[in-house]
N, C-alpha and C positions, 0 to 999 in steps of 0.2 A: 504494500500500500504506500502511496506517495501523496502528499498534500498538493493541491492545485489551487492557486490564488487567481481569481478573475477580477480585473480592475473594473471599477464602476459601482453603481448602486441602483437599487430599484426605486421606482417612483414613490412619492410621499403617500399616494393613495394605497399602493401595495403595502407599504410599511404599516399604515394604520389598519388595513384589513387583516394583516397578519396577527394583530393583537386582538381582533374581534372574533374571527371565526375561521376555522380550517378550510371549510368548503369555499368561502369567499376568497381566501388566500389562494387556493389552488385555481379557482376560476380566473383570477387576475394574473396568475402566472402566465397563462397563454397570451394575455395582452402584453405583458412585459417582453415576452419573447418576440411577438409580432412587431412591436415597436423597435426592436433592435435588428430586424432582418436587414442585411446589407451593411450594417455598421461594423466597424472594426472593434473587436474585443481583445484586449491584451490579457495574456495568461502567463503565469509564472509557475513552472513545476518545481516542486521541492525534491529533495533526495528521498528515495524509498526508506520507509521506516521498518526496521526489523521487528518481527512479532515479539521478540524478547524484551523490547523496550516498552511495549504497550500491553502485552498479554496479561499482566498481573493487575492492571488498573480496574477499579470499579467503574461501572458505566458512566456515572456523572463525572468522575475524574478523567476518564478516557475522552469524553466529549470536550472537556475543558482543555485537555492537552492537545487534541487534534485542532481545535479552534486556535489555540495559541500558536501552534506550528504553522498553520495556514496563514494567519495574519502576519506572522513574522516575515512572510514572503513579500508583503506589500512594499517593503523598503528595497526590494530587489535582491536581498540576501537569501540564503538557503535556510530552511528550518533548522533549528538547533537540536 
């Protein structure tokens, strides 16, 4: 598994909907994708993460670690 960071952000409407209801969020996801058709989206791949670094983590801790490693790529560096 390797983290992937995608530059950009979703619309404010999508952000609000994400906090209100899962179905509304998923419905607006199609609009977000449609609005970006033809646009350039920059992506930064991180280094693969060996299972031994993550396999022992509890689900909440695992998600926090993966999020941190992914956002670490925003600055152009590789995940720690």
